[in-house]
C-alpha positions in Angstrom: -28.4 17.0 5.1 -25.5 19.0 6.1 -24.7 16.5 9.0 -24.4 13.7 6.3 -22.0 15.8 4.2 -19.8 16.6 7.2 -19.6 12.9 8.1 -16.7 10.7 6.7 -15.3 7.1 7.2 -12.0 7.4 9.1 -9.2 6.3 6.8 -7.7 4.5 9.6 -10.4 2.4 11.2 -13.3 2.9 8.6 -15.6 4.1 11.3 -18.2 7.1 10.9 -16.9 10.4 12.3 -17.3 14.0 11.8 -14.9 15.6 9.1 -14.0 18.3 11.6 -12.6 15.8 14.2 -8.9 16.8 15.1 -8.4 13.1 16.2 -10.4 10.1 15.4 -12.1 9.1 18.6 -11.9 5.2 17.7 -8.3 4.8 16.4 -6.6 8.0 17.4 -5.7 8.9 13.7 -4.8 12.7 13.6 -6.7 14.9 11.1 -8.8 12.2 9.6 -10.7 14.5 7.5 -7.8 16.1 5.8 -8.6 16.2 2.2 -5.8 14.6 0.3 -6.3 12.4 -2.8 -5.9 8.9 -1.7 -6.5 6.3 -4.8 -6.1 3.3 -2.4 -9.5 4.1 -1.0 -11.0 3.6 -4.5 -9.6 0.1 -4.6 -10.2 -0.9 -0.9 -13.2 0.0 1.2 -11.7 -2.3 4.0 -8.1 -3.3 4.3 -8.7 -6.9 3.2 -10.1 -5.9 -0.1 -6.8 -4.6 -1.6 -5.9 -8.4 -2.0 -8.4 -8.4 -5.0 -6.6 -5.9 -7.2 -3.1 -7.3 -6.2 -4.4 -10.8 -7.5 -5.8 -9.2 -10.5 -2.5 -7.5 -11.3 -0.7 -10.7 -11.1 -3.2 -12.6 -13.3 -3.2 -9.9 -15.9 0.7 -10.0 -16.1 0.6 -13.8 -16.3 -1.8 -13.6 -19.4 0.4 -10.9 -20.9 3.4 -13.1 -20.6 1.6 -15.9 -22.5 0.4 -13.6 -25.2 3.9 -12.1 -25.9 5.5 -15.4 -26.8 5.5 -19.1 -27.3 3.5 -21.2 -24.6 4.5 -24.5 -23.1 1.7 -26.9 -23.6 3.8 -30.0 -22.8 3.4 -29.6 -19.0 1.2 -32.8 -18.7 4.4 -34.7 -18.0 5.4 -32.1 -15.4 2.4 -30.1 -14.0 4.9 -27.6 -12.6 5.6 -26.3 -16.3 2.2 -26.4 -17.7 1.3 -23.1 -19.4 4.7 -21.7 -18.8 5.5 -18.4 -20.5 8.8 -18.2 -22.6 11.8 -17.4 -20.6 12.8 -14.9 -22.9 9.5 -13.0 -22.5 9.8 -13.2 -18.8 13.2 -11.6 -19.0 11.7 -8.8 -21.3 8.6 -8.1 -19.1 10.6 -7.9 -15.9 12.1 -11.0 -14.4 15.0 -10.2 -11.9 18.0 -11.8 -10.7 21.8 -11.4 -10.9 21.8 -11.3 -14.5 19.0 -8.5 -15.1 20.1 -6.5 -12.1 24.0 -6.6 -12.3 24.7 -7.3 -15.9 21.8 -5.6 -17.6 21.2 -2.9 -15.0 17.7 -3.4 -15.0 17.2 -2.6 -11.4 13.4 -1.9 -11.8 12.9 -5.5 -12.2 13.4 -6.0 -8.4 9.7 -4.6 -8.3 8.3 -6.0 -11.5 9.4 -9.7 -10.8 6.8 -10.0 -8.0 4.1 -9.9 -10.3 5.3 -12.5 -12.9 4.9 -16.3 -12.7 6.5 -19.2 -14.5 3.5 -21.6 -14.9 -0.3 -21.9 -14.2 0.5 -23.9 -11.1 2.9 -21.2 -9.7 0.5 -18.5 -10.3 -2.3 -20.6 -8.6 -0.3 -21.6 -5.5 0.9 -18.0 -4.9 -2.5 -16.4 -5.4 -4.2 -18.9 -3.0 -1.6 -18.0 -0.4 -1.8 -14.3 -1.1 -5.6 -14.5 -0.8 -5.4 -16.2 2.6 -2.4 -14.6 4.2 -3.0 -11.1 2.5 -6.5 -10.7 4.1 -5.3 -11.7 7.6 -2.3 -9.4 7.2 -4.3 -6.4 5.9 -6.8 -6.7 8.9 -4.1 -6.9 11.5 -1.8 -4.4 10.1 -4.0 -2.1 8.4 -4.1 -1.2 4.6 -1.1 1.1 4.5 1.2 -1.0 6.6 0.1 -4.2 4.7 1.0 -2.5 1.3 4.5 -1.4 2.5 5.3 -4.8 4.0 4.1 -6.8 0.9 5.7 -4.6 -1.7 9.0 -3.7 0.0 9.5 -7.4 1.2 9.4 -8.5 -2.5 12.2 -6.0 -3.4 14.2 -7.1 -0.5 13.8 -10.7 -1.1 14.8 -10.5 -4.7 17.7 -8.2 -3.8 19.0 -10.9 -1.3 18.8 -13.6 -4.1 20.4 -11.5 -6.8 23.5 -10.8 -4.3 23.4 -14.6 -3.6 24.0 -15.3 -7.3 20.4 -16.4 -8.3 20.6 -15.6 -12.1 16.7 -15.3 -13.0 13.8 -15.4 -10.7 10.2 -14.3 -10.5 7.1 -14.8 -8.4 5.0 -13.2 -5.5 6.5 -15.6 -3.0 9.2 -13.4 -1.7 6.4 -10.8 -1.1 4.1 -13.4 0.5 7.1 -14.6 2.7 7.3 -11.0 3.9 3.6 -11.3 5.2 4.5 -14.6 6.9 7.5 -12.9 8.7 5.1 -9.8 9.7 2.5 -12.3 11.0 5.3 -14.1 13.0 6.3 -10.8 14.6 2.6 -9.9 15.3 2.0 -13.3 17.0 5.0 -13.0 19.1 4.4 -9.4 20.0 0.8 -9.6 20.7 1.0 -12.8 22.8 -2.2 -14.3 24.3 -4.4 -17.1 22.7 -4.8 -15.3 19.5 -1.2 -14.5 19.2 -0.3 -18.2 19.8 -2.8 -19.2 17.1 -1.3 -16.9 14.6 2.3 -18.1 15.4 1.1 -21.7 15.0 -0.5 -20.9 11.6 2.7 -19.2 10.4 4.9 -22.0 11.7 3.0 -24.4 9.4 3.5 -22.2 6.4 7.2 -21.8 7.2 7.5 -25.6 7.5 5.8 -26.0 4.1 8.2 -23.5 2.4 11.3 -25.3 3.8 9.9 -28.7 2.6 9.0 -27.1 -0.9 12.5 -25.5 -1.1 14.1 -28.9 -0.1 12.4 -31.1 -2.6 12.3 -28.5 -5.6 15.6 -27.2 -6.6 14.2 -24.5 -8.7 12.7 -22.6 -5.7 14.3 -19.4 -4.9 15.1 -20.1 -1.1 17.2 -17.0 -0.9 14.3 -14.8 -2.1 11.9 -16.6 0.4 14.4 -16.1 3.4 15.1 -12.4 2.5 11.5 -11.6 2.1 10.6 -13.4 5.5 13.3 -11.4 7.3 12.2 -8.1 5.6 8.6 -8.7 6.7 9.7 -9.5 10.2 11.7 -6.2 10.3 9.2 -4.0 8.8 6.5 -5.3 11.2 8.8 -4.4 14.1 9.5 -1.1 12.6 5.8 -0.1 11.7 3.8 -1.8 14.3 0.2 -3.0 13.8 -3.2 -1.7 14.2 -3.9 -2.7 18.0 -0.7 -0.7 18.9 -1.2 2.5 17.0 -3.1 4.0 14.2 -1.7 4.5 10.7 -0.6 8.2 10.7 -0.4 10.7 7.8 3.4 10.0 7.1 2.8 6.1 6.9 -0.3 6.6 4.7 1.6 9.0 2.2 4.7 6.6 2.3 2.5 3.7 1.3 0.7 5.7 -1.5 4.3 6.8 -3.0 5.2 3.1 -2.9 2.2 2.1 -4.8 2.5 4.7 -7.3 6.2 3.8 -7.8 5.1 0.1 -8.3 2.4 1.0 -10.8 4.9 3.2 -12.8 7.2 0.5 -13.1 4.7 -2.1 -14.1 3.6 0.5 -16.7 7.0 0.8 -18.0 7.4 -3.1 -18.0 4.3 -3.4 -20.2 5.2 -0.4 -22.6 8.7 -1.3 -23.2 7.8 -5.1 -23.7 5.3 -4.2 -26.4 7.7 -1.7 -28.0 10.7 -4.0 -28.1 8.4 -6.9 -29.2 7.0 -4.9 -32.2 10.6 -3.4 -32.9 12.0 -7.0 -33.0 
């Protein structure tokens, strides 16, 4: 009984070890049994499972934007605009771009915009991409690296597009492009047959993004490019699971990043309802 109580799942590799281990014998994580509160483990028993709450947050915010204002039901002529939230509501809840960031000084929208979408098709496309690329990325990079790459890439992508003069923009695609950039780095760095297959998969996604950006003028190509480069750089900086375990500093950085994102999303919801009621 006491042996069971002294056993834990290593936060780095999820293998069963003794709580008293100084270093995980499987992945090399230092002090795996250190008793620090980690809310991420409640959401994700394995790295890939973190994708579910991310998708849920995106869906909840899409429904919220529909409830806060008039809805476009006339998208049958243009499926891209079907069930599109009102642009004023999107601006209120946290759309970003040169207008909100530099004119209204709403810097927090660089975070919130990654969880907003402009139509049902926009949401579905991004969530399918997130479900596929997110699960692969989380398994390759680990839970904490994945979260840092995803969340920071979205901010960087939107910052780049804001500096480029894109007035208003939303969507998870900048963050998803960060995952594409990270996977591209991984494939090139790892090499071998598996690395080559990853690069081929990523190349297909990049070609698809280029074609979509070429044919659809409303696509934020600056955000896509900025997110992709951010993911590439972050992957090179942070490494991946096969190279080294996720240390305590990286884990705590990811937790702080998640807490900041949740605080900003909570602020976005609260101030939206407040301003809506006051108006």
